[in-house]
N, C-alpha and C positions, 0 to 999 in steps of 0.2 A: 504494500500500500504506500502511495506517495504522500509524504507529509510536506505541507507548505506553511511557512511561518506567516504571521500576520502582516509583516512589512512586505514580504514577497507578494502576498495576495493583493495588498493595496496597490503595489506598483503594477501588477498584472491588470487590475481593474482600470487604473488610470490609462494604461497603454491602449486597452481595448476601446474605451470610450473616446479617447483623444484621436484615434485613427479615423473614426467616423465623422468628427467635427469638421474638417476641411471640406469634405464632400457636401455636408449639410449646408455649410456657409456658402459654398459655390452655388448650390441649387437655389438657396434663398436669394442670393445676390443676382443670379440670372433671372429669377422670376420678377424681381423688383423693377428692372428697367431693361427689357430686351431691346436690342438695337435692330431697327427695321432693316430688311434686306434692300439695299439701294437698287439692286438690279430688278427686284420685283416691282418697285415703284416705277422704274423707268419703263418696264415692259407692260404696265397697266394701260389698257386702251381707254382713252378719254374721248368723250363725244366731240366730233368735229376734227379729230386728229387721227392720223394713220398709226398703225401698230409699230412698235419698236421691238426688234428681235436682236438679241445679243447672243452671239455664238462664241463660246470660250470654254476653256477647261474649268472644271469645278474647283480646282485648286486656286485659280485666280479669284474666283468669287469668294472662296473661303478666306483668302489672304486679305482681300479688300474689306470684307466684313469684320475680320479680326482687327484690322487697322482702325476701322470706325468704332468698334467697341472700346479699344484702348483710348482713342481720342475722347470718347464720351466719359470715360473714367476721369480724365483730366478736366472735364467740364468745359471743354473748349479745344481750340487748336492753337499752335504756335503762330504768332503773327506780330503785328506792331500796333502801337497806339501813340498818340501825341500827348505829352504832359504839358498842361497849360497852367497848372498851379501846384505849388508845394509850400506848405507852411506849418509851423509848429507854434505852440503858445496858446494862450487863453482865447484869443479871437480867431484862431486858425480854422476851426470848424465853421464858424459863421462866414469867414472870408471865402472858404472853399465853396460853400453854398452860393454865395453871391457871384463868384467867378463862374460857376457852372450855370447859374441862371442867366448871366450875361451872355454866355456862349450859346445856350439854347435859344435865347431870344433872337440871335443873329443867324445861327446855323441850325435851325430846328430839324433838318433832315439828317443830321449826324448824331449818332448816339454818344452820350457822355456818361462818365462814371465817377463817383466820388468814393475814395477808399481811404481807410486809415491804416497806415503802415508805420508802426511805432518809430519815432515820435511825430510823424508827419501826417497831415491831412493832404491828400493829393487829388487832383482832378485830371482824368485822362479822357481823351476824345478819340472816336473812330475805332473801327475794327478792320485792319488792313492785313491782307495775306502777304503782301510784298512791301519792301521798304520804299520802292518807287511810288506806290499808291499813297503811302503816308507822306512822302515828300511833296506830292501835288497839293495835299491839304495844308501842309505846313507852309508852303509858299502862299497859299490863299489866305491864311489867317495871320501871317507874320506881322502885318500892320497892327492888328489888335492884340497880339500876344508875342511880343518881340523875344521873350525868354523861353518860348515853347521849344521842345525838342522831342525827337522820336526815340522811343524805347521799345525793346522786345517785351512781349507780354503774352499771356494766354487770352485769346480773343474768343468771343462768342461765335457759334457756328453760323456761317452765312446761309441765307435762304436760297438754296439752289433750286428747289422744286416748288413751284406754286401750284395750287389747285385751281 
């Protein structure tokens, strides 16, 4: 007959239960926010439009969908924004709000964001995939914001498909 001490039994139970936890966590995480298959969206026939047929190896489809799911975990994609305000101190929050409101009143079509990154309140504008796109806006706003500069950031997903 096999004798097992109390500490060995405890370790065995911990190992058995912990082996199933990653799979459970993956399943729950996968159910929370599934990434839509971009190819299915593209191939969906819409009224008044012709069909789109994509012929490719399934491995390509899987890689693209894997890339999209990883990007979704980052809550955006790598890109560029323009910094128009950065300040710290007691009035910095209020000044950041004023700077953002002034920007929105003049450039309402461009998204703006206020962030607190210790110890600074910052206002960023735009969501640009390339630095050259950001440079065009920087040239456009440089009269109003002479200290503005381009910085890398995680930007929101662009609207690629509209219904």
